[in-house]
N, C-alpha and C positions, 0 to 999 in steps of 0.2 A: 617693127612687125620682124618676128624672127618662125619660120618654117619650121615645127618641130614632128616627128616617130616617134613614134611605143608604141606599147602594144597594152588594149585595157581588158583586161579579163581573157583574153586570148586571142584577141582581134587586132590586126594595124590597125595602127591608128593616123593619119597623119594633120595638119594641122596648124596654122598660122596664129600664132597667139602674140600677145602684146608683152611689151616688157615687163610691166608688174603683175600682169595676170598671174592669179595663185589655179593652181592643180586643184581645189574643191572646185571653184569659179568654174572654167573648163568642164570638167566631171558632170558637175549639177546642171549649168546652162548653157551649154555646147554641144556635151555628149545628152544629158538627161538622164544619165544614172546620179539619181534624188537621195539612193540610200544613205549618199556620204553626207553626215546634215551640218551644218553653221550650227556653234557655237557660241564659244567664246571669241573668235576671231583673230586672239592670238596663242592658240598652239599649249590653252592651259588645260580644257578641260578634258580633248582627246574624243569629243559628237564627228570629229572628221578623220579619223584615222582610217586610212586605206594602208595598201603595202605598197614598197617599193621596190624593185629586186628582192622582196620576201622582209623586208623590213617596216617595220612598222613606223610609220610619217607624221603629221599634223600637215592634211592637205592645205587647212587654213594660211598656213604662211610658209609654203612649198612651192614655189615658182615652176608657171608649167612647163616655161623654159628647161629648165632644170630634170624632166620627167623624158628628152630628149634620150635615143636611144635605150629606155628602160621597159622595165616590162613592173605593170601596175595592178592592180586588183581592188577588186570594192565588195562591197557586200553582196552587190547582186550576181560577183566569179564566185559566189558562197554556195550550194546546192542545187537545182534543174526543177526551174518551177515551182511547183506548187510542195516539192523534195524537198527536205531541209537534207544540210549536210550533217555531219556527226555533231560537230561543237552547234550547231543553230537546236539540233532537238535535243542535246543534256541541256542547252538553254530554255529549251520548252520543256521539259520531263523532270527541268528543279525550281521551275519557275522563275526564273532568275531577271525577266523583263517585267517590268510594268508598266509607265507610258510609253517606254519602248525609244523615245529619243535618241537615248544612248548608247540603244543596242548595238546599232551597227560598228563603231566605235568599240564598245568591249570585243567583240566576234571577231574584230579585225585582228585586235592588239591578241587577240587570245590564241587563234591562230598564228601568230609571228614566232608566241610563246612555246609552243608547242612545236613547233618546227623548230625551233634553236632548242628546247629542252623538254623533251616527251613524257619528261615523267619529274614534273614539278613537286616541291612540298606548299605546302601552302602558305609559307614565308613567301619564297620566289614567285607563287600563282601572285601574292598581295603587289609584289616590288612592281612584278609583269605586269601591271593592271595600274600600275600608281596612275602614269598619264592620263585615264579618262578616269572621268568624277560624275558620280552617279545624286542623283538628290531624291530619289523615292525609294533606296534601298538600304539595309545599313552594310550591302556586299555580302555576304552570308552566302546565299542564293548561287550569287555570280559566282563566289571559288566552287561552290558544291560541283557545278554545271561545270568549270574548266575540268575541278578534277573526275568527275564522271565524262569527259572527254577523253584526257588523257586515259582512265582506265581503257575504256572500250578502245582506242588508241592503241594497247598496250596489250589485250587482250586478257585483262586482269578487271570485269566490267563487275562493278560494285553491285 
């Protein structure tokens, strides 16, 4: 067991974690932040994407002990209550959500992408989201949602 201190969605958190416990397990089982999903379990699908110090990571392969001293943001940290943030609203507006299982990971990857590159091209969006898989869509609406969120942030809403 190791005692770790970190922030989750702005809240200071202290926990004792097992050596092999993943951040995904801690978020879902211990902190009850179930927006982050278990998909493949090997870091390939992106359903478990969260931000660690602003960078998108696959929480299914990120050990909880590594979160010590870090700032973690999950999809629960986007928007407030029933009021979606700009990225979530763009996904809704562009019908970029179907079954919804992969959506939290896409939302977090989009946030990381737009923080790093506020005005991405379509190719940069596709590359930035390449760690996220969706079985329901052809990605067109997802790309449009990211473009819409970027345009809104840049003051050039489409």
